[in-house]
gemmi code that builds the backbone of each chain (N, CA, C; Angstrom):
import gemmi

chains = {
    "A": [
        ("GLN", (-2.777, -15.339, -6.985), (-1.560, -15.182, -7.788), (-1.372, -13.716, -8.161)),
        ("SER", (-0.271, -13.122, -7.678), (-0.049, -11.712, -7.927), (0.461, -11.470, -9.343)),
        ("VAL", (0.162, -10.278, -9.851), (0.661, -9.850, -11.162), (2.173, -9.665, -11.106)),
        ("LEU", (2.681, -9.309, -9.927), (4.109, -9.113, -9.726), (4.657, -10.294, -8.923)),
        ("THR", (5.780, -10.838, -9.367), (6.338, -12.016, -8.726), (7.560, -11.680, -7.891)),
        ("GLN", (7.488, -12.023, -6.630), (8.622, -11.856, -5.721), (8.958, -13.223, -5.117)),
        ("PRO", (10.231, -13.448, -4.750), (10.543, -14.691, -4.034), (9.886, -14.647, -2.667)),
        ("PRO", (9.328, -15.763, -2.196), (8.654, -15.750, -0.890), (9.573, -15.400, 0.266)),
        ("SER", (10.832, -15.796, 0.153), (11.752, -15.533, 1.251), (13.179, -15.420, 0.748)),
        ("VAL", (13.960, -14.648, 1.485), (15.407, -14.557, 1.265), (16.052, -14.477, 2.636)),
        ("SER", (17.303, -14.872, 2.717), (18.028, -14.771, 3.981), (19.488, -14.459, 3.708)),
        ("GLU", (20.103, -13.778, 4.642), (21.512, -13.412, 4.525), (22.031, -13.070, 5.900)),
        ("ALA", (23.349, -13.104, 6.027), (23.986, -12.840, 7.315), (24.096, -11.341, 7.575)),
        ("PRO", (24.242, -10.978, 8.817), (24.442, -9.551, 9.155), (25.655, -8.985, 8.430)),
        ("ARG", (25.523, -7.684, 8.098), (26.592, -6.904, 7.438), (26.763, -7.288, 5.959)),
        ("GLN", (26.019, -8.256, 5.480), (26.088, -8.610, 4.065), (25.056, -7.827, 3.259)),
        ("ARG", (25.034, -8.102, 1.974), (24.103, -7.421, 1.062), (23.131, -8.434, 0.488)),
        ("VAL", (21.876, -8.033, 0.372), (20.864, -8.919, -0.185), (20.038, -8.148, -1.212)),
        ("THR", (19.562, -8.867, -2.210), (18.667, -8.242, -3.188), (17.359, -9.022, -3.248)),
        ("ILE", (16.277, -8.284, -3.456), (14.950, -8.869, -3.602), (14.418, -8.472, -4.968)),
        ("SER", (13.995, -9.439, -5.729), (13.539, -9.175, -7.086), (12.025, -9.043, -7.155)),
        ("CYS", (11.584, -8.353, -8.200), (10.163, -8.152, -8.455), (9.991, -8.230, -9.978)),
        ("SER", (9.316, -9.262, -10.438), (9.187, -9.477, -11.870), (7.771, -9.158, -12.330)),
        ("GLY", (7.679, -8.378, -13.397), (6.372, -7.987, -13.909), (6.279, -8.146, -15.406)),
        ("SER", (5.692, -7.155, -16.061), (5.463, -7.251, -17.501), (5.457, -5.875, -18.149)),
        ("SER", (5.167, -5.850, -19.434), (5.146, -4.588, -20.169), (3.969, -3.709, -19.774)),
        ("SER", (2.980, -4.262, -19.090), (1.842, -3.435, -18.682), (2.065, -2.785, -17.314)),
        ("ASN", (3.145, -3.140, -16.672), (3.395, -2.517, -15.374), (4.841, -2.040, -15.221)),
        ("ILE", (5.749, -2.894, -14.853), (7.098, -2.445, -14.516), (7.824, -1.780, -15.675)),
        ("GLU", (7.667, -2.310, -16.887), (8.499, -1.811, -17.981), (8.326, -0.320, -18.228)),
        ("TYR", (7.084, 0.196, -18.076), (6.868, 1.602, -18.416), (6.400, 2.459, -17.247)),
        ("ASN", (6.345, 1.887, -16.063), (5.890, 2.650, -14.894), (6.867, 2.532, -13.737)),
        ("ALA", (6.787, 3.472, -12.827), (7.731, 3.522, -11.706), (7.369, 2.492, -10.635)),
        ("VAL", (8.401, 1.895, -10.086), (8.236, 0.864, -9.055), (8.466, 1.463, -7.670)),
        ("ASN", (7.668, 1.024, -6.736), (7.789, 1.463, -5.353), (7.962, 0.238, -4.449)),
        ("TRP", (8.639, 0.438, -3.352), (8.892, -0.650, -2.408), (8.421, -0.249, -1.014)),
        ("TYR", (7.910, -1.230, -0.286), (7.413, -1.013, 1.062), (8.035, -2.046, 2.002)),
        ("GLN", (8.285, -1.602, 3.216), (8.797, -2.477, 4.267), (7.717, -2.644, 5.332)),
        ("GLN", (7.436, -3.881, 5.722), (6.473, -4.121, 6.784), (7.149, -4.893, 7.906)),
        ("LEU", (7.442, -4.203, 8.989), (8.009, -4.857, 10.163), (6.945, -5.705, 10.835)),
        ("PRO", (7.332, -6.732, 11.575), (6.352, -7.623, 12.203), (5.330, -6.874, 13.039)),
        ("GLY", (4.060, -7.109, 12.760), (2.982, -6.501, 13.520), (2.727, -5.032, 13.248)),
        ("LYS", (3.382, -4.482, 12.236), (3.252, -3.059, 11.938), (2.627, -2.828, 10.572)),
        ("ALA", (2.224, -1.583, 10.332), (1.745, -1.211, 9.004), (2.923, -1.101, 8.047)),
        ("PRO", (2.693, -1.334, 6.775), (3.764, -1.114, 5.798), (4.243, 0.335, 5.823)),
        ("LYS", (5.457, 0.528, 5.319), (6.070, 1.853, 5.268), (6.737, 2.009, 3.909)),
        ("LEU", (6.547, 3.167, 3.303), (7.186, 3.413, 2.002), (8.697, 3.432, 2.161)),
        ("LEU", (9.381, 2.662, 1.318), (10.827, 2.519, 1.422), (11.554, 3.147, 0.220)),
        ("ILE", (11.005, 2.936, -0.956), (11.573, 3.434, -2.208), (10.411, 3.873, -3.080)),
        ("TYR", (10.544, 5.023, -3.747), (9.522, 5.439, -4.696), (10.178, 5.873, -5.998)),
        ("TYR", (9.395, 5.843, -7.056), (9.889, 6.196, -8.393), (11.186, 5.439, -8.726)),
        ("ASN", (11.163, 4.161, -8.489), (12.237, 3.212, -8.821), (13.438, 3.242, -7.884)),
        ("ASP", (13.913, 4.458, -7.547), (15.187, 4.510, -6.830), (15.321, 5.679, -5.859)),
        ("LEU", (14.213, 6.340, -5.543), (14.269, 7.478, -4.632), (13.907, 7.056, -3.204)),
        ("LEU", (14.625, 7.634, -2.250), (14.404, 7.316, -0.845), (13.603, 8.427, -0.173)),
        ("PRO", (12.515, 8.096, 0.503), (11.817, 9.112, 1.297), (12.725, 9.620, 2.409)),
        ("SER", (12.417, 10.798, 2.882), (13.175, 11.363, 3.977), (13.157, 10.408, 5.173)),
        ("GLY", (14.339, 10.192, 5.757), (14.425, 9.359, 6.945), (14.764, 7.907, 6.680)),
        ("VAL", (14.709, 7.486, 5.416), (15.043, 6.095, 5.077), (16.553, 5.973, 4.881)),
        ("SER", (17.118, 4.961, 5.480), (18.560, 4.753, 5.424), (19.043, 4.541, 3.978)),
        ("ASP", (20.218, 5.078, 3.668), (20.775, 4.889, 2.322), (21.383, 3.504, 2.144)),
        ("ARG", (21.186, 2.620, 3.118), (21.538, 1.209, 2.923), (20.536, 0.541, 1.975)),
        ("PHE", (19.400, 1.203, 1.778), (18.376, 0.686, 0.880), (18.517, 1.368, -0.484)),
        ("SER", (18.401, 0.574, -1.552), (18.448, 1.149, -2.886), (17.558, 0.348, -3.817)),
        ("GLY", (17.053, 1.025, -4.852), (16.177, 0.374, -5.807), (16.683, 0.555, -7.220)),
        ("SER", (16.349, -0.402, -8.071), (16.726, -0.308, -9.474), (15.674, -1.012, -10.311)),
        ("LYS", (15.720, -0.722, -11.614), (14.764, -1.329, -12.532), (15.433, -1.541, -13.877)),
        ("SER", (15.093, -2.660, -14.500), (15.584, -2.938, -15.848), (14.544, -3.768, -16.574)),
        ("GLY", (14.042, -3.225, -17.662), (13.027, -3.938, -18.424), (11.778, -4.191, -17.605)),
        ("THR", (11.399, -5.444, -17.485), (10.178, -5.802, -16.760), (10.472, -6.309, -15.350)),
        ("SER", (11.671, -6.015, -14.853), (12.019, -6.434, -13.496), (12.589, -5.282, -12.687)),
        ("ALA", (12.411, -5.376, -11.394), (12.963, -4.385, -10.477), (13.614, -5.119, -9.311)),
        ("SER", (14.487, -4.412, -8.631), (15.179, -5.005, -7.490), (15.315, -4.019, -6.352)),
        ("LEU", (15.251, -4.561, -5.155), (15.532, -3.808, -3.939), (16.806, -4.400, -3.350)),
        ("ALA", (17.773, -3.570, -3.045), (19.016, -4.037, -2.433), (19.145, -3.437, -1.041)),
        ("ILE", (19.600, -4.253, -0.130), (19.843, -3.804, 1.228), (21.282, -4.177, 1.576)),
        ("SER", (22.085, -3.182, 1.880), (23.480, -3.437, 2.220), (23.677, -3.298, 3.727)),
        ("GLY", (24.786, -3.860, 4.218), (25.074, -3.766, 5.643), (23.916, -4.265, 6.491)),
        ("LEU", (23.430, -5.476, 6.173), (22.233, -6.000, 6.832), (22.320, -5.929, 8.357)),
        ("GLN", (21.183, -5.547, 8.935), (21.057, -5.488, 10.387), (19.842, -6.302, 10.808)),
        ("SER", (19.819, -6.723, 12.036), (18.710, -7.548, 12.525), (17.377, -6.815, 12.397)),
        ("GLU", (17.411, -5.489, 12.530), (16.156, -4.734, 12.441), (15.615, -4.631, 11.022)),
        ("ASP", (16.354, -5.151, 10.054), (15.872, -5.186, 8.676), (14.960, -6.377, 8.434)),
        ("GLU", (14.865, -7.286, 9.399), (13.971, -8.433, 9.248), (12.536, -7.934, 9.124)),
        ("ALA", (11.942, -8.235, 7.989), (10.618, -7.694, 7.674), (10.128, -8.339, 6.387)),
        ("ASP", (8.899, -7.994, 6.038), (8.366, -8.353, 4.730), (8.529, -7.154, 3.812)),
        ("TYR", (8.907, -7.407, 2.578), (9.125, -6.342, 1.598), (8.215, -6.565, 0.396)),
        ("TYR", (7.551, -5.496, -0.025), (6.601, -5.568, -1.128), (6.965, -4.566, -2.216)),
        ("CYS", (6.870, -5.000, -3.459), (6.981, -4.070, -4.578), (5.566, -3.701, -5.026)),
        ("ALA", (5.444, -2.545, -5.648), (4.153, -2.102, -6.162), (4.384, -1.213, -7.374)),
        ("VAL", (3.459, -1.263, -8.301), (3.594, -0.470, -9.524), (2.231, -0.310, -10.168)),
        ("TRP", (2.044, 0.779, -10.911), (0.796, 0.980, -11.646), (0.741, -0.017, -12.793)),
        ("ASP", (-0.440, -0.623, -12.969), (-0.636, -1.549, -14.080), (-1.597, -0.932, -15.086)),
        ("ASP", (-1.143, -0.738, -16.308), (-1.959, -0.069, -17.326), (-3.144, -0.930, -17.762)),
        ("SER", (-3.018, -2.233, -17.704), (-4.110, -3.119, -18.108), (-5.205, -3.176, -17.054)),
        ("LEU", (-4.807, -3.239, -15.807), (-5.767, -3.316, -14.705), (-6.246, -1.938, -14.276)),
        ("ASN", (-5.547, -0.883, -14.739), (-5.904, 0.495, -14.404), (-5.924, 0.728, -12.903)),
        ("GLY", (-4.850, 0.301, -12.265), (-4.710, 0.494, -10.831), (-3.350, 0.005, -10.393)),
        ("PRO", (-2.922, 0.333, -9.183), (-1.646, -0.166, -8.682), (-1.781, -1.628, -8.246)),
        ("VAL", (-0.727, -2.385, -8.456), (-0.701, -3.771, -8.019), (0.513, -3.990, -7.129)),
        ("PHE", (0.379, -4.916, -6.206), (1.444, -5.244, -5.278), (1.985, -6.638, -5.559)),
        ("GLY", (3.262, -6.821, -5.278), (3.823, -8.155, -5.309), (3.352, -8.941, -4.101)),
        ("GLY", (3.616, -10.239, -4.103), (3.170, -11.092, -3.019), (3.961, -10.949, -1.729)),
        ("GLY", (5.080, -10.239, -1.814), (5.878, -10.009, -0.617), (7.021, -10.993, -0.462)),
        ("THR", (8.105, -10.516, 0.116), (9.284, -11.340, 0.389), (9.660, -11.176, 1.852)),
        ("LYS", (9.782, -12.289, 2.537), (10.185, -12.255, 3.944), (11.699, -12.343, 4.032)),
        ("LEU", (12.310, -11.310, 4.621), (13.753, -11.268, 4.792), (14.125, -11.747, 6.187)),
        ("THR", (14.992, -12.727, 6.227), (15.533, -13.216, 7.497), (17.010, -12.873, 7.564)),
        ("VAL", (17.407, -12.207, 8.643), (18.816, -11.915, 8.871), (19.358, -13.001, 9.790)),
        ("LEU", (20.264, -13.822, 9.242), (20.710, -15.027, 9.951), (21.519, -14.721, 11.210)),
    ],
    "B": [
        ("GLN", (3.118, 17.034, 12.497), (3.436, 15.710, 11.968), (2.151, 14.985, 11.596)),
        ("LEU", (2.150, 14.404, 10.391), (0.965, 13.732, 9.892), (0.634, 12.505, 10.726)),
        ("GLN", (-0.627, 12.384, 11.095), (-1.125, 11.175, 11.752), (-2.448, 10.786, 11.121)),
        ("LEU", (-2.625, 9.480, 10.942), (-3.847, 8.921, 10.379), (-4.436, 7.985, 11.424)),
        ("GLN", (-5.624, 8.321, 11.930), (-6.250, 7.536, 12.982), (-7.530, 6.909, 12.454)),
        ("GLN", (-7.548, 5.594, 12.450), (-8.691, 4.873, 11.904), (-9.708, 4.537, 12.992)),
        ("SER", (-10.971, 4.469, 12.583), (-12.023, 4.053, 13.496), (-13.093, 3.292, 12.727)),
        ("GLY", (-13.789, 2.414, 13.437), (-14.839, 1.625, 12.810), (-14.908, 0.241, 13.438)),
        ("PRO", (-16.003, -0.459, 13.197), (-16.190, -1.792, 13.812), (-15.236, -2.829, 13.253)),
        ("GLY", (-14.858, -3.757, 14.118), (-13.968, -4.826, 13.713), (-14.695, -6.084, 13.281)),
        ("LEU", (-16.010, -6.088, 13.412), (-16.809, -7.258, 13.048), (-18.024, -6.802, 12.247)),
        ("VAL", (-18.180, -7.396, 11.092), (-19.309, -7.071, 10.216), (-19.946, -8.379, 9.772)),
        ("LYS", (-21.274, -8.387, 9.717), (-21.981, -9.601, 9.289), (-21.988, -9.710, 7.763)),
        ("PRO", (-21.985, -10.924, 7.264), (-22.060, -11.121, 5.807), (-23.285, -10.423, 5.235)),
        ("SER", (-23.122, -9.864, 4.051), (-24.121, -9.128, 3.280), (-24.329, -7.700, 3.784)),
        ("GLU", (-23.744, -7.348, 4.920), (-23.899, -5.990, 5.422), (-22.793, -5.072, 4.884)),
        ("THR", (-22.771, -3.832, 5.408), (-21.832, -2.831, 4.903), (-20.711, -2.562, 5.895)),
        ("LEU", (-19.497, -2.625, 5.408), (-18.303, -2.305, 6.184), (-18.085, -0.801, 6.094)),
        ("SER", (-17.903, -0.156, 7.245), (-17.694, 1.294, 7.263), (-16.492, 1.643, 8.139)),
        ("LEU", (-15.556, 2.391, 7.574), (-14.381, 2.837, 8.301), (-14.149, 4.318, 8.044)),
        ("THR", (-13.607, 4.995, 9.049), (-13.282, 6.411, 8.927), (-11.829, 6.633, 9.315)),
        ("CYS", (-11.200, 7.538, 8.632), (-9.817, 7.903, 8.915), (-9.768, 9.393, 9.237)),
        ("THR", (-9.324, 9.718, 10.431), (-9.195, 11.108, 10.844), (-7.743, 11.542, 10.689)),
        ("VAL", (-7.547, 12.605, 9.948), (-6.211, 13.104, 9.643), (-5.852, 14.248, 10.579)),
        ("SER", (-4.667, 14.215, 11.129), (-4.179, 15.332, 11.937), (-2.787, 15.713, 11.465)),
        ("GLY", (-2.453, 16.970, 11.676), (-1.138, 17.447, 11.291), (-1.091, 18.111, 9.934)),
        ("VAL", (-2.130, 17.906, 9.141), (-2.211, 18.539, 7.833), (-3.680, 18.620, 7.442)),
        ("SER", (-4.026, 19.638, 6.674), (-5.399, 19.768, 6.217), (-5.604, 18.967, 4.936)),
        ("ILE", (-6.614, 18.110, 4.939), (-6.905, 17.333, 3.736), (-7.131, 18.241, 2.540)),
        ("SER", (-7.792, 19.369, 2.752), (-8.214, 20.207, 1.632), (-7.116, 21.109, 1.087)),
        ("SER", (-6.013, 21.235, 1.783), (-4.975, 22.143, 1.304), (-3.667, 21.440, 0.990)),
        ("SER", (-3.632, 20.142, 1.141), (-2.338, 19.465, 1.055), (-1.954, 19.039, -0.364)),
        ("GLY", (-2.927, 18.902, -1.257), (-2.615, 18.458, -2.611), (-2.379, 16.976, -2.753)),
        ("TYR", (-2.627, 16.232, -1.696), (-2.424, 14.792, -1.744), (-3.734, 14.044, -1.983)),
        ("TYR", (-3.591, 12.824, -2.435), (-4.701, 11.908, -2.488), (-4.708, 11.080, -1.210)),
        ("TRP", (-5.890, 10.614, -0.841), (-6.073, 9.842, 0.382), (-6.764, 8.534, 0.013)),
        ("GLY", (-6.296, 7.429, 0.581), (-6.826, 6.161, 0.109), (-6.947, 5.078, 1.157)),
        ("TRP", (-7.345, 3.922, 0.654), (-7.502, 2.734, 1.479), (-6.827, 1.550, 0.797)),
        ("ILE", (-6.118, 0.789, 1.592), (-5.454, -0.442, 1.140), (-5.776, -1.518, 2.154)),
        ("ARG", (-6.027, -2.727, 1.693), (-6.298, -3.798, 2.631), (-5.293, -4.935, 2.457)),
        ("GLN", (-5.167, -5.731, 3.503), (-4.199, -6.822, 3.501), (-4.847, -8.064, 4.084)),
        ("SER", (-4.975, -9.079, 3.275), (-5.544, -10.337, 3.726), (-4.545, -11.459, 3.480)),
        ("PRO", (-4.649, -12.522, 4.254), (-3.709, -13.637, 4.075), (-3.790, -14.235, 2.678)),
        ("GLY", (-4.965, -14.248, 2.125), (-5.133, -14.905, 0.841), (-4.724, -14.064, -0.350)),
        ("LYS", (-4.850, -12.736, -0.258), (-4.624, -11.894, -1.424), (-3.538, -10.845, -1.209)),
        ("GLY", (-2.890, -10.859, -0.062), (-1.819, -9.894, 0.159), (-2.351, -8.482, 0.205)),
        ("LEU", (-1.525, -7.511, -0.241), (-1.912, -6.105, -0.242), (-2.753, -5.811, -1.475)),
        ("GLU", (-3.839, -5.079, -1.262), (-4.742, -4.759, -2.353), (-5.197, -3.308, -2.225)),
        ("TRP", (-4.989, -2.519, -3.273), (-5.464, -1.145, -3.297), (-6.967, -1.144, -3.476)),
        ("ILE", (-7.667, -0.402, -2.621), (-9.117, -0.319, -2.706), (-9.532, 0.908, -3.507)),
        ("GLY", (-8.909, 2.046, -3.212), (-9.241, 3.252, -3.939), (-8.624, 4.470, -3.286)),
        ("SER", (-8.789, 5.602, -3.961), (-8.238, 6.861, -3.471), (-9.205, 7.989, -3.753)),
        ("ILE", (-9.107, 9.062, -2.947), (-10.016, 10.192, -3.089), (-9.244, 11.485, -2.892)),
        ("TYR", (-9.667, 12.525, -3.612), (-9.102, 13.856, -3.463), (-10.057, 14.683, -2.622)),
        ("TYR", (-9.580, 15.765, -2.034), (-10.444, 16.537, -1.151), (-11.674, 17.092, -1.873)),
        ("SER", (-11.553, 17.220, -3.194), (-12.675, 17.730, -3.984), (-13.784, 16.688, -4.135)),
        ("GLY", (-13.460, 15.437, -3.783), (-14.437, 14.368, -3.925), (-14.177, 13.454, -5.107)),
        ("SER", (-13.205, 13.781, -5.942), (-12.859, 12.907, -7.073), (-12.370, 11.565, -6.548)),
        ("THR", (-12.918, 10.502, -7.081), (-12.578, 9.171, -6.585), (-11.998, 8.282, -7.676)),
        ("TYR", (-11.145, 7.385, -7.240), (-10.548, 6.388, -8.123), (-10.627, 5.058, -7.391)),
        ("TYR", (-11.279, 4.085, -7.998), (-11.497, 2.808, -7.336), (-10.813, 1.672, -8.078)),
        ("ASN", (-10.436, 0.644, -7.315), (-9.966, -0.593, -7.914), (-11.114, -1.159, -8.762)),
        ("PRO", (-10.874, -1.386, -10.054), (-11.957, -1.883, -10.904), (-12.624, -3.146, -10.368)),
        ("SER", (-11.875, -3.976, -9.681), (-12.433, -5.237, -9.181), (-13.368, -5.034, -7.985)),
        ("LEU", (-13.318, -3.847, -7.381), (-14.145, -3.580, -6.194), (-15.143, -2.440, -6.431)),
        ("ARG", (-15.034, -1.792, -7.583), (-15.774, -0.555, -7.826), (-17.270, -0.672, -7.557)),
        ("SER", (-17.855, -1.807, -7.889), (-19.307, -1.939, -7.753), (-19.764, -1.961, -6.293)),
        ("ARG", (-18.848, -2.183, -5.357), (-19.240, -2.305, -3.951), (-18.631, -1.240, -3.048)),
        ("VAL", (-17.793, -0.396, -3.598), (-17.034, 0.553, -2.769), (-17.517, 1.983, -2.964)),
        ("THR", (-17.581, 2.712, -1.851), (-17.849, 4.143, -1.889), (-16.888, 4.831, -0.926)),
        ("MET", (-16.204, 5.831, -1.418), (-15.341, 6.643, -0.573), (-15.878, 8.062, -0.537)),
        ("SER", (-15.694, 8.718, 0.624), (-16.148, 10.092, 0.764), (-15.159, 10.857, 1.624)),
        ("VAL", (-15.264, 12.186, 1.568), (-14.376, 13.031, 2.349), (-15.207, 14.096, 3.048)),
        ("ASP", (-14.846, 14.409, 4.279), (-15.486, 15.462, 5.049), (-14.380, 16.438, 5.458)),
        ("THR", (-14.215, 17.502, 4.688), (-13.126, 18.435, 4.960), (-13.333, 19.192, 6.270)),
        ("SER", (-14.576, 19.371, 6.694), (-14.829, 20.108, 7.937), (-14.322, 19.327, 9.149)),
        ("LYS", (-14.293, 18.009, 9.033), (-13.790, 17.156, 10.120), (-12.388, 16.620, 9.817)),
        ("ASN", (-11.862, 16.976, 8.672), (-10.558, 16.462, 8.226), (-10.538, 14.931, 8.244)),
        ("GLN", (-11.582, 14.364, 7.675), (-11.744, 12.907, 7.653), (-12.078, 12.428, 6.247)),
        ("PHE", (-11.755, 11.167, 6.001), (-12.259, 10.509, 4.816), (-12.720, 9.111, 5.220)),
        ("SER", (-13.641, 8.551, 4.429), (-14.309, 7.321, 4.845), (-14.398, 6.306, 3.721)),
        ("LEU", (-14.614, 5.078, 4.148), (-14.741, 3.958, 3.211), (-15.986, 3.166, 3.562)),
        ("LYS", (-16.745, 2.798, 2.538), (-17.848, 1.862, 2.712), (-17.708, 0.762, 1.664)),
        ("VAL", (-17.843, -0.472, 2.128), (-17.868, -1.621, 1.237), (-19.157, -2.372, 1.529)),
        ("ASN", (-20.021, -2.479, 0.524), (-21.298, -3.138, 0.786), (-21.273, -4.603, 0.359)),
        ("SER", (-22.306, -5.303, 0.803), (-22.466, -6.726, 0.476), (-21.211, -7.529, 0.766)),
        ("VAL", (-20.683, -7.367, 1.967), (-19.411, -8.023, 2.293), (-19.595, -9.538, 2.452)),
        ("THR", (-18.508, -10.242, 2.174), (-18.426, -11.686, 2.375), (-17.152, -11.978, 3.159)),
        ("ALA", (-16.924, -13.231, 3.458), (-15.720, -13.620, 4.188), (-14.452, -13.187, 3.448)),
        ("ALA", (-14.528, -13.097, 2.140), (-13.366, -12.686, 1.343), (-12.946, -11.242, 1.607)),
        ("ASP", (-13.818, -10.479, 2.263), (-13.487, -9.086, 2.600), (-12.814, -8.978, 3.966)),
        ("THR", (-12.657, -10.091, 4.649), (-11.934, -10.097, 5.918), (-10.476, -9.727, 5.665)),
        ("ALA", (-10.014, -8.693, 6.338), (-8.662, -8.194, 6.091), (-8.319, -7.110, 7.099)),
        ("VAL", (-7.061, -6.727, 7.127), (-6.650, -5.517, 7.835), (-6.779, -4.380, 6.832)),
        ("TYR", (-7.514, -3.372, 7.210), (-7.741, -2.216, 6.342), (-6.885, -1.046, 6.835)),
        ("TYR", (-6.150, -0.453, 5.902), (-5.298, 0.686, 6.210), (-5.783, 1.929, 5.477)),
        ("CYS", (-5.865, 3.044, 6.191), (-6.039, 4.304, 5.478), (-4.640, 4.868, 5.231)),
        ("VAL", (-4.490, 5.530, 4.110), (-3.166, 6.002, 3.699), (-3.250, 7.390, 3.096)),
        ("ARG", (-2.121, 8.080, 3.125), (-1.958, 9.261, 2.306), (-1.133, 8.819, 1.099)),
        ("ASP", (-1.658, 9.066, -0.069), (-0.947, 8.719, -1.292), (-0.022, 9.867, -1.693)),
        ("SER", (0.661, 9.687, -2.791), (1.530, 10.757, -3.264), (0.681, 11.922, -3.760)),
        ("GLY", (1.287, 13.086, -3.838), (0.570, 14.267, -4.274), (0.963, 14.684, -5.674)),
        ("GLY", (0.283, 15.676, -6.184), (0.693, 16.285, -7.446), (0.121, 15.668, -8.692)),
        ("ALA", (-0.418, 14.470, -8.601), (-0.974, 13.831, -9.794), (-2.046, 12.839, -9.355)),
        ("PRO", (-3.071, 12.650, -10.190), (-4.091, 11.656, -9.847), (-3.550, 10.246, -10.025)),
        ("PRO", (-4.225, 9.255, -9.491), (-3.751, 7.878, -9.660), (-3.436, 7.555, -11.108)),
        ("GLY", (-2.229, 7.033, -11.295), (-1.734, 6.710, -12.619), (-0.252, 6.433, -12.514)),
        ("SER", (0.427, 6.466, -13.625), (1.835, 6.071, -13.626), (2.734, 7.046, -12.880)),
        ("SER", (2.289, 8.285, -12.653), (3.110, 9.269, -11.932), (2.688, 9.425, -10.483)),
        ("TRP", (1.994, 8.471, -9.966), (1.410, 8.514, -8.602), (1.717, 7.197, -7.926)),
        ("TYR", (1.764, 7.191, -6.621), (1.924, 5.916, -5.927), (1.102, 5.953, -4.640)),
        ("PRO", (0.624, 4.790, -4.210), (-0.190, 4.719, -2.994), (0.674, 4.576, -1.760)),
        ("GLY", (0.095, 4.947, -0.620), (0.717, 4.608, 0.645), (2.001, 5.336, 0.979)),
        ("GLU", (2.042, 6.642, 0.783), (3.220, 7.393, 1.224), (3.273, 7.397, 2.750)),
        ("SER", (2.115, 7.460, 3.410), (2.016, 7.341, 4.867), (0.820, 6.454, 5.180)),
        ("TRP", (0.904, 5.700, 6.287), (-0.108, 4.698, 6.606), (-0.701, 4.901, 8.007)),
        ("GLY", (-1.989, 4.582, 8.131), (-2.613, 4.497, 9.433), (-2.191, 3.211, 10.123)),
        ("GLN", (-2.732, 2.995, 11.315), (-2.309, 1.849, 12.125), (-2.950, 0.542, 11.679)),
        ("GLY", (-4.003, 0.613, 10.910), (-4.678, -0.593, 10.439), (-5.808, -1.011, 11.349)),
        ("THR", (-6.868, -1.546, 10.738), (-8.025, -2.064, 11.480), (-8.344, -3.448, 10.943)),
        ("LEU", (-8.329, -4.436, 11.811), (-8.743, -5.779, 11.387), (-10.259, -5.826, 11.331)),
        ("VAL", (-10.776, -6.104, 10.154), (-12.211, -6.254, 9.974), (-12.501, -7.704, 9.621)),
        ("THR", (-13.297, -8.334, 10.456), (-13.677, -9.730, 10.239), (-15.128, -9.783, 9.799)),
        ("VAL", (-15.372, -10.488, 8.719), (-16.750, -10.677, 8.247), (-17.215, -12.046, 8.713)),
        ("SER", (-18.161, -12.032, 9.631), (-18.652, -13.289, 10.203), (-20.002, -13.055, 10.866)),
        ("SER", (-20.816, -14.069, 10.838), (-22.121, -13.960, 11.498), (-22.022, -14.328, 12.979)),
    ],
}
model = gemmi.Model(1)
for chain_id, residues in chains.items():
    chain = gemmi.Chain(chain_id)
    for i, (resn, *xyz) in enumerate(residues, 1):
        res = gemmi.Residue()
        res.name, res.seqid = resn, gemmi.SeqId(i, " ")
        for name, pos in zip(("N", "CA", "C"), xyz):
            atom = gemmi.Atom()
            atom.name, atom.element = name, gemmi.Element(name[0])
            atom.pos, atom.b_iso = gemmi.Position(*pos), 0.0
            res.add_atom(atom)
        chain.add_residue(res)
    model.add_chain(chain)
structure = gemmi.Structure()
structure.add_model(model)
structure.setup_entities()
């Protein structure tokens, strides 16, 4: 059972917008920055969003991140088939004194 | 361009020591200002941070693994390494070496996995 809760799966049609939630607590999300990772099938994870809403160089601006209170969200607009992947949130946890990851959300583009 | 190349055995016997090495190319470990770490991924526990190390040798470990984990760095070879002792089946996972964010030690202003190696499946079995 992960400290961070994500829906196991989400699905949406191409060209639509989807959001993936990440729910935590006051010891992690509320006071620390959230990061998101994308893991394509059979590949290593890749940093997608850092410090809640910043995009690393080379990441499409179709991806965006936000945070409010003890929850964070990843939004993907203009869905494409190549966006099918697992998405993970991660954040520093002050109680555990280390970063924790969500359980992951599998995105299916219908 | 940064590349992280992992090496090490894919099969380890229970109670023995898991050893992996990550060779960095494209940047010098000792001059980059970044932390370097290990993250593992198992079906049962998902992604799990193992620990991170600075070129100076300063280490930060996951409290749940600290008693069994040792990380080291060899700046002359531009490599860093991971050892996990007394392994059990629960340590079976894909192990990734990563470059973490720079500028701050692990904490709220730092994040793991800015860049990732290709991953090594390590199976613990007799």
